C-alpha positions, 0 to 999 in steps of 0.5 A: 482904567479898563479892567481886564475882561473875565474870560471862559478860559484863562487869557493871553493878554497882548501889551505890546501893539507894535507888531501885529504879524508877530501876535498872529504868529503867537495865537497860532502858536499857542493855539495849535495842537502840540505833541503825539497826542495833539494837546491844545491850550484852552486860552482866550486871546485879549487884543485891546489896545486899551490895555497897553499899560498893563503889568503884573504889578498892576494886575490885582487893581486890573482884575474883575473881582473875583477872577475865576482863573489862577494864572494869566499870560502876557504877550509883552515887548520882549515876547514880541520882539525875542525870536523864541517869543518868551511869554509871561506867566503870572500866578494869581493864586498862591503867590500872586505876581510870581512869574516866569517865562515860557515858550509859546508851545508849552502854553498848552501843558501849563493850561491844560495842568493848572486848569484842572489842578493836575499841577500847581504853578510852582512845578513849572516856575521852579523848572525854568532854566537859567535864563527864567524860561520854562523849555519842558521838564526834564526827560522831555524832547522838543518832540514832546512839544512839537506842533502836529499841525497848522491851524488851517488843518486841525479840522478832521472829519469824523470817520467813525461813530461816537463810542459812548451812548451819550455820543450816540444819542445825541447824534440820534437827536441831532439827526432826529430834529433834522428829520434824518432818523431812521425810525 
């Protein structure tokens, strides 16, 4: 029985391997900038067929000890088969095994807030709709979770110099090392 690898960022674990195109679309949606601020989810995508049999119930025995993240996201058969691609978000901290489903474009809000402790798992779990799906909080609109660019156009050219002393210092050192500094 293979363990789930410990990752730098919280994991999106693929447990259904029937549709590679759906998996690729899902990864693109999760990693795309969302909303007016362009928030992004910092997630590691685990695409290992040896982990096909992982379930929320088997997580305690499949996670390395210690595991550094408070939650894991599972892309199971339901995720890849349904049009909305509802991902299973599983609590690993306060109430291990507690779960809810979330739309792919909501994973960034979940990850950003849980990773820094700004909100707790229960804040999201208690905000699900009648279908058990987190679509956002009351008062939020679809525009709040709109993909603001495609993964192919995410890289933007810097048009101004860094505004912090540290940023300017790093640019200076980089240019100095490359032999392009004005001294």
